[in-house]
N, C-alpha and C positions, 0 to 999 in steps of 0.2 A: 504494500500500500504506500502511496506517495506520502512523504513526511508531512506535507501541508494538510492533506486529507485526514491523516491520522491525528494530527494536532486538533483539527476542527472537530473530529468525532469525539475526541477526549474532552474538549472544551464543552461541546454540546451536552455530553453525558453528565459532566460535573455540574453544569448549570441546571439541568433537569433535577438531578439528585439534590442540589442545594435548595432549589425552589420547593421541592417536596418536603424536605426537612423543615423549612421555614413554615410552610402551611401546617405541618404537623404540630408545630409549637404555638400556633395562634390560639388565643382564648376564644371560646364561643361568644358570639354576639348576643346582646340582650334580646330576648324574645325568640331566638332561633331554636328550632327543635333539635334535640340531640340525635334523633334518628328519623328518617323519612317514614311517614305513615304507610302501612301496608294494607292492601285490601285484596280480596280474592272474589272473582265473580263466577268462576267455573270450578266444578268439582273435578278432582283428579281421579282418573280411571285406574292408575297404577299406584304402586307404593310410593310414598312421599320420599323425596330426596332429603337426607338429613342435612340440617343447617350446620354451617361451620361452627365449631366450638367457640364459646365466648372467651375472649382474651383475658377476662377478669377472673376466670375460675382459678382456684388455688392450684399451684403446681403446674400451671400452663407453660408450654414451651413452644418455641418456633424454631424450625430448621430451615436455613437458607442453603440452597443447592445451586451450584454452577456446573453444568455438564460441558463436555467438549474435551479437547486435547491441547497440548502445548502449555504455554504460560500466559495467563491473563496479565495485562498491564496493571489493572486495578480491579478490585472487587469492593464495592461499597454496599453495606447493608444497614438497615435501620428498622426498629431499634435494636441495640445490642444489649448485653446483660446489664448495662448501667442505664438503659433507657435512652441512650444517645445514638448518634450515627457512628459507624466505624469504617475505616478504609484500610485495606491491605494491599500492598503492592507486590508485583512479581509473584503471582499466585499460581502454583502448579494446578492444572485441571485434571480430573474433576475435583471440585471443592465442596465440602459440607461443613456447616457450622450450626450447632444447636445451642440456643441460649434460652434462659428462662424469660418469660414475659413479665415485664415490670409495669405495674399500674394498668391503665386502660388505653393502650395505644390506638390512635385513629388511623394509622397507616403502617403497613409492613412493606419493605421494599428491598430489592437487591438489584444492583446494576453491575454488569460485567463488561469491561472494555478489553479487547484483545483476545488472544487465543484462537484456536481453530474450531469452527463449527460449534459455537457456544450457544447454550440454552440455559434456562433457569427454572427453578421451582421454589415455592414457599409452602412449607408444610406446617400447619398449626395443629398441635396435639394429634399428630398422626393422619390428618386429613389434608390433602392437597387443596390449597385455596387459590393458588395462582401458578400459571405455568406458561412458558414460552418455548416453542420448539427450537432446536438447534438451527443456526443459520448465520451467525455473525455476532455482533455485540448484542447482549440480551438485557432486558429490563422487565422485571416482574414487580407488580404492585398488588397489594390486597388491602382494601379498606373495609374493616368489619362493620 
């Protein structure tokens, strides 16, 4: 990849990850609902799909996964075990990181830049809640 294109891709990914981290830290506005209302107008013919586990349950954990081969330039994931964002550089792929869920995060995210045929997954208490197939730089987001 041309160095200028690589630098532009890295910069764009960092900007997206930074913006997502900033949005994650914004306090709710007065009068805004904490969750969108849900309604159902049709009956389900088959078994119900289980809803993702709540991040506020005791002993909750999240696993961030980066698939692919080679070495990623960076892997950013949020939140980490301290409830903040974390960046790792020169990461051998595949990569897996399991951390306890702290508080009530409104966003789980992993961004991988570099490597070969990269994909990602976010697993919350054993249930896949976000996944992107292999194919280049990867970005997975889950908002409970």
